[in-house]
N, C-alpha and C positions, 0 to 999 in steps of 0.2 A: 736449849729447853731447860728451864728450872721450874720446880714444883714446889709451892708452899703447902703448909700442913693441911689447909682447908680445900685445895683444889686437885686432890688425887683423881676425882672422878673425870678431870680433863685428859686422863690418860687412856681412858676407854676407847679402843679400835686404833690406838697408836701401836706402832710397830714395836716389838719387845725390845730391840736393842735400843731405840730412842728413849723407852720408858725406863729402861734401867740405868742409862745415862743420866735422865733427869733425877732418878732417885739416889744417885751415886752418894756414898756416906751413909746411907740408911741400911738397916738390917732388911734383907728381903728373903720372901718365901715365894717360890714359883712352882706352880703344877700346870701341866697341860691337859686340857679337856679334850677328849677323843671320842669319837662314836664306838659303840660296842661292835666288836668283830675285828676283821683285819682290813685295815684302812691305811692309805699313804696320804700324808698331809701334803698340801700343793698351795703354793703362794707363800705369802709372808705371815709370820707368827704375830699374832696381834693380841694385845690385852684386851679380855672380855668382862673381867670384873677386878676392882681393886678394893681391898679393905684393909684397915689397921686391926692387927691381932696382937694378942699378948703372948710373948714367948718368954717363960719363966718370969724374971722381974723386969723385962724390957719389952718395948713395942717394936713390931715389925710389920712391914707392909707386904701384904699377900697379894700376889698377881696370879690371876687365873688366865692362861693363854690358850689360844686355839688358832689353828690354820684357816686361812680364807676360804678353802674348800678341801674336799677329801674324795679320793677315788678308791673304790673298792679294789682290794689287791687279792688275786686269785692265787690260792696255795695249790700245791700239788695234792693235797687232800680233797679239796673242793673239785679239782678235775676228776680225780678217782671217783668220788661220790656221784658226779654226773654221768660218767662212763657207767658206773654200775645201775644208776636209775634207768639209763637208756637201754642197756642190755636187758633188764628186768621187764620193761615195757614192752619189749619186742619179743618176749617169751624165749630168750636165749638164756 
């Protein structure tokens, strides 16, 4: 897969590995968009947004990536808070 200057939007929803391969030789900036809280990304990492940005005196292609889905990840702090709430509601 090769990408011309005007067709960066063709990369939206493409897997990140394929997008980075298509953009080889170009300066890249990548970030991962994630929900607030403690979540575990699931599935493929895909391109959500593409835009050309100025980095100093050069241009770079900025990719915003996200997983196909997210699962809430319970932490020990979450479990402890639920135990305390359960105890308080039972009058103990």
